[in-house]
N, C-alpha and C positions, 0 to 999 in steps of 0.2 A: 272578969267580965261584969260590967254593972248591968242592972235590971234594965236601965234605959237603953243600952245598946241592944239587948235582947228585943226589947220592944220596938226599936228601930228596924231590926230585921223583919219582924212579923209584920210591921206597918208597911215596909217596902214591898214585901211579897204580895200582901193583900191589895195594895193600891195598883201594883203592875198586873195582877190578874184581873182586876176590874177594867182596867184600861185595855189590856190585851183582848178580853172577851169581845168587845165590839169590833175589833179588828180581825180576829182569828175565827170568829164563829162561821163565817162564810167558808173559808178554805178547809176548816175542819169538817164541815158539812160535806164538801166536795171529796175530801179523803175518804169519808165513811163510805159515800155512794161507790168510789172506786174500789174500795176493799171489799164491799158486799158484792159488787159485780164479779170481781175475781173469785172470791171464796165460793159464790153460788155457781160458778162455771167450772168448779173443780180445780182452781189454781191455788196457789199458795203465796205467802207473804214471807219474804227474806228481809232481815234487819241487820244494819251495821252502824257502827259508831265508836268512838274512843273514850276511855276513862268512864266518867259517869254516864255518858251517852251509850257505852257498851253495856252498862248495867241496865239502862233503860230498854235497850234491845231485849235482853233477857227477861226482863219484868213484862214486856209486851208479848213475847212468845209464850211466856208461862201462863198470862191471863188467857191466851186463846187456845192453848193446848189443854190446860186445865179448865179453869172457868173464872169469869169476871165476878158476876153477882147472881147468876142463876145456873141451875143445873141444864146442861145441853152437851150435845156431842162434841168431841174435840174438834178443833178447827186448825188447819195446817199453817204452822208459822215456824220459822227456823231463825235463830239468832247466830249470825255468822261469827260471833265474838267468843265462842265457848270452846272450840276444839283446839287445845293447845299444840297438839301434834301438827294439825294441818297449818296452823298460823306460824309456828316456828319453823317449819320445813319451808314454807313459801318465804318468809323473811330471810331465812338463811340461805336458801338456793337461788332466790331471786332478789326481792327487796321488800321491806315492810309496806311500801305503798301499794303492793300488789296482794295483800292478804285477804282483802274482800273481793277484789275484782276476779280473781281465780275462782273463788267459791261461787260468785255469781255466774261465771262462765260454765262451771260444772253443774250447777243446781238450777239455775234460772232457766224458764221457759217462756215463750210468748204467752202473754196473759197474766203472768205473775206480777207481783208488786214488789219493789224494793222500798223498804222504809229506811231512809238514809238520815242519820242524826249527827249534826255537827253544830256546836253553839256558835262558832265563828263563821261557818259556811266555807272554811278554807281547808279542811282536813283533806290532804292528799290522797289517803287511801279510800276515803269516802268518795272523793271526786272521781277516782278511778273505777270505783264500784258503780257509780252512776253512768259513767260512760259505757262499761260493760253492760249494764242493764238496758241502756237504750239501744245498743247494738243488738240486743236479743229481743227486741220489741216488747220489752217489759215497760210498765208505768212506774214512775217514781214519786213517792211522797216524801218531802224533805221537810225535817224539822230543823231550823236554824235560829239565828238570833242576830243581833247587831244590825248590819245591812244587808245580810244573806250571803255575803262573800261571793266567791267564785261559783258556788253551788247555785245561788240565784240567777246567775247568767247562764248557767249550763241547761236549766230545765227547759222543756218544751211547753207548748200550750195544752198538751195533753196531761201534764204532770201537775202536781200540787205542791206549792210552797207555802209552809206554815212558819213565818218568821217572827219571832218574839221581839216586839220594839223596845229592846234595852240593851245595854252594853255590858252589864255585869254577868259573868258566867253562872254564878250561883242562882241568881233571879230567872235567868233564861232556863236553866235546868228545872227549877221548880214549876215553871209554866209548861215545859215540855212533859213532865210527869202528869200534870193535870190533863193536858192534851191527850196523852196516851189513854188515861182513863175515860176521856169523852169518846175517843175512837172505839174503845172495847165496849162501852155502853151502846154507842151507835150501831156497832156490828151487831151485837146481840139484838137490838131492837129491830133492826133491818132484816135479820135472818129468821128470827124466831118470834116477832110479833111483841106487843106490849104497848102500854100507853106512852105516847110520844108527847111529852109536856112542852 
């Protein structure tokens, strides 16, 4: 790999983040407010996604239960991507498209949040999880890319759609990670105070 190719990756990522900031700042702010309200009312956040998005779910849950950048009490978040016994049992006994929906049905309650991550916006198991969450009077925060796909069409006015304006999966995932860090910082600031710059 040439140095120029590496520099191109960095430039594309940086340029997209600057472009996306103008578009995504408002929905990220809405998402923080929704998460703050849920957590301050004793509710929890469930997260689901596939592949790199599954890793993002685990990253998000770890930041809330452990800490982001300040010492604080743990916050309730569950990555639905981690229990292999549950996931393989559901996939084997039912279908893979149900691996998240059944967990949402079991664990989700009115007032909880589902953080649904899909770079294409078309992941069937994430769509099923969103449908299950909406049936349980949960709010949904969706991180997508491209055009938002079927997920963008499924969300209600009470939900938040954070859609990265790009077609390349790697770039979308990079902005998703930055968004997750913004969510964690926003939650900490809203719950525990601090300078809001």
